[in-house]
C-alpha positions in Angstrom: 67.2 182.9 131.0 63.6 181.7 131.7 62.3 182.5 128.3 65.4 181.0 126.5 65.0 177.8 128.5 61.3 177.3 127.5 61.7 178.6 123.9 59.9 176.3 121.4 59.4 173.6 123.9 56.2 171.8 124.7 55.1 171.6 128.4 52.6 169.2 130.0 51.2 169.9 133.5 49.5 167.0 135.2 46.8 168.2 137.6 46.9 171.4 135.5 43.5 172.7 136.7 44.6 172.7 140.3 45.8 175.8 142.2 49.4 175.5 141.1 48.6 174.6 137.5 46.3 177.6 137.1 48.8 180.0 138.6 51.7 178.5 136.6 49.8 178.8 133.3 48.8 182.4 134.2 52.5 183.2 134.8 53.7 181.6 131.6 51.1 183.5 129.5 51.5 186.8 131.3 55.3 186.7 130.9 54.9 185.6 127.2 57.1 182.7 127.7 57.6 181.3 124.2 56.5 177.8 124.7 55.4 175.9 121.6 52.6 174.2 123.5 51.1 174.2 127.0 49.1 171.1 127.8 46.7 171.1 130.8 46.1 167.4 131.7 43.5 166.7 134.4 40.5 164.5 135.0 37.9 167.2 135.9 35.9 168.4 132.9 34.2 171.2 134.9 37.5 172.7 136.0 38.9 172.5 132.5 35.7 174.3 131.2 36.1 177.0 133.8 39.9 177.4 133.1 39.2 177.5 129.4 37.0 180.5 129.9 40.0 182.4 131.3 42.8 180.8 129.2 40.9 179.8 126.0 42.4 178.2 123.0 41.2 180.9 120.6 43.1 183.7 122.4 46.1 181.5 123.4 47.0 179.4 120.4 49.5 177.2 122.2 47.0 176.0 125.0 45.6 172.5 124.9 43.3 170.8 127.3 43.4 167.0 127.8 40.9 165.1 129.9 42.7 162.2 131.6 43.8 160.6 134.8 47.4 159.7 135.8 46.0 156.3 136.7 45.3 155.7 133.0 48.7 154.9 131.5 47.6 154.8 127.9 45.9 158.2 128.0 49.1 159.6 129.6 51.2 158.1 126.8 49.1 159.9 124.2 49.3 163.2 126.1 53.1 163.0 126.5 53.7 162.5 122.8 56.1 165.2 121.5 56.3 166.8 124.9 59.7 168.2 126.2 59.0 169.2 129.8 56.6 167.7 132.4 55.5 169.3 135.7 53.7 166.7 137.7 51.2 168.4 140.0 48.5 165.8 140.0 47.8 164.3 143.4 45.2 163.5 146.1 46.1 165.7 149.0 43.7 165.9 151.9 45.3 164.3 155.0 42.1 163.1 156.8 40.6 161.8 153.5 43.7 159.7 152.9 43.3 157.9 156.2 39.9 156.7 155.2 40.5 156.1 151.5 44.1 154.7 151.4 43.6 152.6 148.2 42.6 155.7 146.2 45.6 157.8 147.4 48.0 155.0 146.5 46.5 154.6 143.0 46.9 158.3 142.2 49.9 159.4 144.2 52.1 156.3 143.8 50.9 154.2 140.9 50.1 157.4 139.0 53.6 158.6 139.5 54.9 155.2 138.2 52.7 155.5 135.1 54.1 159.0 134.4 57.7 157.9 134.7 57.2 154.9 132.5 55.5 157.1 129.9 58.3 159.6 130.0 61.0 157.0 129.5 61.3 156.4 125.8 59.5 159.6 124.9 60.8 163.0 123.8 60.6 164.4 127.4 63.9 165.7 128.7 63.0 167.2 132.1 60.5 166.2 134.7 59.7 168.1 137.9 57.4 166.4 140.4 55.7 168.6 143.1 56.1 167.2 146.6 55.1 168.3 150.1 56.6 168.9 153.5 54.4 165.9 154.6 56.7 163.6 152.7 59.5 164.2 155.2 59.3 161.7 158.1 55.7 161.0 157.2 53.2 159.9 159.9 50.1 160.0 157.7 49.2 158.1 154.5 49.2 161.1 152.3 52.8 161.9 153.3 53.8 158.3 152.9 52.4 158.2 149.3 54.3 161.4 148.5 57.5 160.0 149.9 57.0 156.9 147.8 56.4 159.1 144.8 59.6 161.1 145.5 61.6 158.0 145.8 60.5 156.5 142.5 61.0 159.8 140.7 64.6 160.0 142.0 65.2 156.3 141.3 64.0 156.8 137.7 67.4 158.5 137.0 69.0 155.1 137.5 67.2 153.6 134.5 67.3 156.3 131.9 70.2 154.7 130.0 71.4 157.0 127.2 68.1 158.9 127.0 68.4 162.6 127.6 66.0 162.9 130.4 66.2 163.9 134.1 63.8 163.6 137.0 63.9 165.9 140.1 61.5 167.0 142.9 60.4 170.3 144.4 59.2 170.1 148.0 57.5 173.0 149.7 55.0 173.9 152.5 51.5 175.1 152.6 50.4 177.6 149.9 48.2 180.1 151.7 44.9 180.3 150.0 45.3 177.4 147.7 42.5 174.9 147.3 42.0 173.1 150.7 44.0 175.7 152.6 43.2 176.3 156.2 42.7 180.0 155.4 39.4 179.4 153.7 38.2 177.3 156.6 39.1 179.9 159.1 37.5 182.7 157.1 34.3 180.7 156.9 34.3 179.8 160.6 35.0 183.4 161.6 31.5 184.4 160.3 30.1 182.5 163.3 32.7 184.0 165.7 34.3 180.6 166.5 37.5 179.3 164.9 38.5 175.7 165.5 42.2 174.8 165.7 43.5 171.4 166.5 46.5 172.3 168.7 47.5 175.7 170.2 51.2 175.0 169.5 50.8 174.0 165.9 53.1 175.6 163.3 53.3 175.4 159.5 55.5 176.5 156.7 54.1 179.1 154.4 54.9 179.8 150.7 53.1 182.0 148.3 52.2 180.8 144.8 54.7 183.1 143.1 57.5 181.6 145.2 56.3 178.1 144.4 56.4 179.0 140.6 59.9 180.6 141.0 61.1 177.4 142.7 59.7 175.2 140.0 61.3 177.3 137.2 64.6 177.4 139.0 64.6 173.7 139.4 63.7 173.0 135.8 66.5 175.2 134.6 69.1 173.9 137.0 68.4 170.3 137.9 71.0 167.6 137.2 68.6 164.8 138.0 67.8 163.4 141.4 67.7 166.5 143.6 64.9 167.4 145.9 64.8 171.2 145.9 63.5 172.9 149.1 62.8 176.6 149.5 63.8 178.7 152.5 60.4 180.0 153.6 58.9 181.4 156.8 56.8 179.6 159.3 53.6 180.7 161.1 51.7 179.7 164.2 48.2 178.4 163.4 46.8 180.3 166.4 48.3 183.5 165.1 46.6 183.0 161.7 43.3 182.6 163.6 43.9 185.9 165.5 44.9 187.6 162.2 41.6 186.7 160.7 39.5 187.7 163.6 40.3 189.1 167.0 36.6 188.8 168.0 36.3 185.1 167.3 36.5 182.6 170.1 39.3 180.0 169.5 38.2 176.4 170.1 40.8 173.7 170.6 39.4 170.5 169.0 42.4 168.1 169.1 44.6 166.6 166.4 42.9 165.1 163.4 43.9 161.6 162.1 47.4 161.7 160.5 48.0 165.3 161.5 51.4 166.6 162.8 51.8 169.5 165.3 54.8 170.7 163.3 55.8 170.1 159.7 59.3 169.1 158.5 60.8 169.6 155.1 64.2 168.2 155.8 64.9 165.6 158.4 68.1 165.2 160.4 68.6 161.9 158.7 69.2 163.7 155.4 71.6 166.3 156.8 74.7 164.7 155.2 73.1 165.1 151.8 72.0 168.8 152.0 73.6 171.6 150.1 72.8 175.3 150.6 72.0 177.0 147.2 71.2 180.4 148.6 67.4 180.8 148.3 67.0 177.0 148.4 68.4 173.8 149.8 69.0 170.7 147.7 68.8 167.1 149.0 71.3 165.5 146.7 71.7 161.7 146.1 75.2 160.2 146.3 75.7 159.8 142.5 75.3 163.6 142.1 77.5 164.9 144.9 80.5 165.4 142.7 78.4 168.0 140.8 77.8 170.0 143.9 81.4 170.2 145.2 81.4 174.0 144.8 78.3 174.3 147.0 78.3 174.7 150.8 77.0 171.7 152.8 74.8 172.3 155.9 75.9 171.2 159.3 75.5 167.6 160.5 72.2 166.9 162.2 70.6 169.9 160.4 66.8 169.7 160.5 64.4 172.0 158.7 61.1 172.1 160.7 58.3 174.6 161.0 58.9 175.0 164.7 62.7 175.5 164.6 62.7 177.9 161.7 64.6 181.1 162.0 61.8 183.1 160.4 58.2 183.4 161.6 55.4 185.5 160.2 53.9 187.7 162.9 50.2 188.5 163.2 50.5 191.8 161.3 52.2 190.0 158.4 49.5 187.3 158.4 46.8 190.0 158.4 48.3 191.4 155.2 48.3 188.0 153.6 44.7 187.5 154.5 43.7 191.0 153.2 45.5 190.4 149.9 43.9 187.0 149.6 40.4 188.4 150.1 41.1 191.1 147.5 42.2 188.5 144.9 39.2 186.4 145.6 36.9 189.3 145.0 38.6 190.1 141.7 38.1 186.6 140.3 
């Protein structure tokens, strides 16, 4: 079904040189998904140069690299020309950095999202998936607030499509262990000095691996009706357990919560519980205008809340050790 869905279509990935973009392109090429064109759109020429050494245009005839920024609407419009599918992964993501550079995060995460939507409207694009984050649910930091705004305008875009054959939806997931900016790299580096700093001993986080994030994105592209937020059922872990999994010999130092940081993450708030449908491997937050298309699906209970501390599944220290070992092996192979 995956190959048939993508057959002869052109795909554009904003932020395509990031952790998700690189992994997604690797998957598409490895599985020989018959896309007519894969466009990697990002603003960093060095990352494009490095990615091009692995996925070069001579070997992979359908790959294209576009330098550009989602803040630049005219450049986006050129890149989207004759594109069928867009996966929007471009974002500024570091929580503490957002607190000190709010204008920059708003320009990229909110205004960049608006630019993309406006460029897609009136184009050949038929499906758009925007990648979101658990921090967009009940946000307390600026990064989460910008992603919530982004989510809202992508969903609202379905109200202004008119007769155009285009749909916008969201995928929202937790931390990808080992992705750029992940706590895993920080802890591994700190463990060399036998001291690992954590902000709160009770802190928990969701965890998803990159393959699961890709599966969710593909599922959403193939099944979206326009306006859903798709959320995966994934395990949680305790930050202190990750530190212990990396090094039993390191001293754990509690340094206090950073600006804008939560003790626990949330992917679905209790306020959304009347709009949640259970899809098996995933949940879907469904807007009112789509509910008649989900009548055959099971709704969750009232006051349902999906938070990293109330999750039914937690990774233990041994499971976290396996994740760390696999990550270190993959890093050595690169």
